[in-house]
Each structure stands twice: as structure tokens, then as C-alpha cells.
N, C-alpha and C positions, 0 to 999 in steps of 0.2 A: 439753606436753599445751598448743593455745592460749586466747591467756583468755576467747577466747567461750565455751571451754567452763568458764570458769570462773563459777561459779555467783554467787559475793559482788562477784568484777569487773563482772559483767555489770548486778544490781543497781545497783553502784553509777553508772556510766554510765548506765544508763537510768531509776530515779528517783530522785536523787540527783543527780548533774551534768542529769537532765533533759534528754539527748542523746537523738534520733531512732534508727532501729531501724536508718534507714541512716547516719548518721556513727556508729557504733560501728561497722558493715562496714566501713566506709573507716580505719579506727583497726589494726583487728583485722584488716583484708587480706584477708576474705572476704565472701563474696555476703551479701546481704541477709535473699537467704532461708532460707541458712547462722546468721546471728542471730536470725531468729525461729522459727525450727527448735526450735533449743538455748533460747531463752527457754519455748517448750510443754515441754519432754524435764526443766529447770529449772522447773517450776513457775514462774515470774514471769509476774503476769499483765501487761498492756498498760493503756497511761495511757488515763484517759476519757480521752472528746474534746476538743480546741483545749489538751491538755497541758499544762494549768497545776492545781498541786495549786486542793482547793474544787472548780473542773470539779463539775459532776454529770454523770455518766450519762445520755445522754438515749436515750429510745427508737424506733427506728424500723419503727414497724411497711411490711410493705411487702410487697404481695400481686403476686398476676398479672397483675391486674386489670389492675392500673395496668402493668401491660408491666414490668415492673423484677425482677429476679432476682435470688438469694443475693448473688450475688456482685458485682453490682452496687448493692445496702445494704452490703457490707462496702467496697467504693471509699466507699461516701460516709462513710458512719459515719469510716472512717478518714484519708480525704483518699488513700491512697495506692494500687496495682491489690492484687491479690493478690500477691503475690510468684510468678513462673516457677519451675514445678515441683508449685506445691500447689494446694489445690485447698476450696472452705468445704465446715463439714461443720454441720448440722443436729443440733441435741446432743439432744434431743427425736425426730429418726427424723420428723417433722410436715418434709415438703420446703412448704408451702404457709406457715411459720412464717418466715417471715423477722427475727421482730423479730432485732434486734444481738444482747442475750443470748441468743441460739439457735443461733448461731452462730461458729466458729469456722474460727482455720485450719490445715489440716493436710497433710501431703507426698501428693501424689497417689495415689499407689501405694501406701502404705498404706492414703488413704480408698475408695481402692477393694480392699483384703486385706478392707477392714474388712465391706463391706457385704455380696462376697462369703460371706463366712462367717456375716455373719447371713444371708445368704439358705437357706445348704445349714444354718446349724438347723433353719431356719423348716422346708425343704423335709422335713428328718427326721423333724422332730415331725407334722409334719403325717402322714411314713409310719406312724406305730405306732398 
């Protein structure tokens, strides 16, 4: 089993040694998106902006009026692009709510499948 799949190792590197996900990917010899995906699977939360203990999570509210989209809000907050093969997802389902606390990053195909299942479920309920 790769180190990047070990919850305790990943938590140690990310939270206690304060390594970035990119640094962990280099150590584990895997891609950044693999590390981020495993952090989601292993329920390891991301650090607040600034990556320093005691920093408060800033609330970025972005709407379509100022031209920013969800992935742009994500990139502005985390200071890095959404990893290749990943998509930003609105947790509450409201596409206009681009607060950083409402955004999560997940695999693109997982994201598409989830929305497809939700759409099909809603269609079945409407048909009844």
C-alpha cells in the first residue's frame, strides 16, 4: 500500500509537518490530484488559508455578477489550480453560492455521475 493511502501518514505530513499537498505528492511519487483525492477519501480536511495554525478561514463570496466562477473562487482561496481531472462541487446544490465553505473538490467523473443520479432521481419523482 502506498504511503499516500495511509490516513495517519498523510495526516502527519499535512497537518503536523505542514507540508503542502504538492510536497506530499513528490515524496509519495504520485500526482497532486491523487493526494487530494485520498485526502477526501480519508476525510482529512484542508488547512485554512495561509497554512498556519490559528489562521481563520476567510469567506470568499463570489457571484456571477463579478464574473468569477466556482473554480476561480477555489483557486483564489487555495492559491492553486483545481487539479487536473477534478471539478469544484457546490455542496448545497446552489450554483450561485460560491462561498468557499460551500465548495469542495472531487473527481470530474464522480461529479458528473453524482449530478446524473440526482437528475434521474428527480425525474422519477416528478413522474409519480
